[in-house]
C-alpha positions as CSV (number, residue, x, y, z in Angstrom):
1,M,24.1,43.9,-4.3
2,T,26.0,40.9,-5.7
3,D,26.5,40.3,-9.5
4,D,24.1,37.4,-9.3
5,E,21.4,39.6,-7.7
6,F,22.0,42.3,-10.3
7,S,21.7,39.7,-13.2
8,E,18.5,38.3,-11.7
9,I,17.0,41.8,-11.6
10,M,18.1,42.6,-15.1
11,N,16.6,39.3,-16.3
12,K,13.3,40.1,-14.7
13,I,13.3,43.6,-16.3
14,A,14.1,42.1,-19.7
15,E,11.3,39.5,-19.3
16,A,8.8,42.1,-18.4
17,S,9.8,44.5,-21.2
18,P,8.3,44.5,-24.7
19,D,10.3,42.8,-27.5
20,K,10.9,46.2,-29.2
21,M,11.0,49.6,-27.6
22,S,11.0,53.1,-29.0
23,T,13.4,55.7,-27.7
24,G,10.4,57.6,-26.3
25,L,9.3,54.6,-24.2
26,L,12.9,53.9,-23.1
27,T,13.2,57.5,-22.1
28,A,10.0,57.3,-20.1
29,I,11.1,54.2,-18.3
30,I,14.5,55.6,-17.4
31,A,12.9,58.9,-16.2
32,N,10.4,57.1,-14.1
33,L,13.1,54.9,-12.5
34,V,15.0,58.1,-11.6
35,R,11.8,59.5,-10.1
36,V,10.8,56.4,-8.2
37,Y,14.2,56.3,-6.5
38,D,14.1,60.1,-6.0
39,L,17.5,60.5,-7.8
40,Q,16.7,63.5,-9.9
41,E,19.4,65.6,-8.3
42,H,21.9,62.8,-9.3
43,W,20.8,62.7,-12.9
44,P,23.8,64.6,-14.3
45,S,26.2,62.0,-12.8
46,I,23.9,59.1,-13.8
47,M,23.7,60.4,-17.3
48,M,27.5,60.7,-17.5
49,A,28.0,57.2,-16.2
50,V,25.5,55.7,-18.6
51,T,27.1,57.7,-21.5
52,Q,30.6,56.4,-20.5
53,S,29.3,52.8,-20.3
54,L,27.6,52.9,-23.6
55,S,30.6,54.7,-25.2
56,E,32.8,51.8,-24.2
57,L,30.4,49.3,-25.6
58,M,30.2,51.2,-28.9
59,V,34.0,51.5,-29.2
60,E,34.2,47.7,-28.7
61,E,31.5,47.1,-31.4
62,V,33.5,49.3,-33.8
63,L,36.7,47.5,-33.1
64,C,35.0,44.1,-33.6
65,S,33.5,45.4,-36.9
66,E,37.0,46.6,-38.0
67,R,38.5,43.2,-37.1
68,D,35.8,41.4,-39.0
69,A,36.3,43.7,-42.0
70,E,40.1,43.2,-42.0
71,R,39.6,39.4,-41.7
72,D,37.1,39.4,-44.6
73,A,39.5,41.6,-46.7
74,N,42.4,39.3,-46.0
75,N,40.4,36.2,-46.9
76,F,39.2,37.8,-50.1
77,L,42.8,38.8,-51.1
78,K,44.0,35.4,-50.3
79,A,41.3,33.8,-52.4
80,V,42.3,36.2,-55.3
81,M,46.0,35.4,-55.0
82,D,45.3,31.6,-54.7
83,K,43.2,31.8,-57.8
84,H,45.9,33.8,-59.6
85,Y,48.6,31.3,-58.8
86,E,46.6,28.2,-59.7
């Protein structure tokens, strides 16, 4: 499957999905996909791969938040110092 084909499938799934989803509904959808493709015996490796992927995303989000916080703090301190030396 090419990246374009994968993107097309993901877009179709997103379009067919509700705007908001509970964890219970998401769990049911994932479990049913695993069952539909008869991949139950591979669930441990699927679960680990999903966890790894989401962990990487979460780390990036934390790093972005830290960079934003540092930038905001620097801007604040600069504004304070500029005001002080006016």
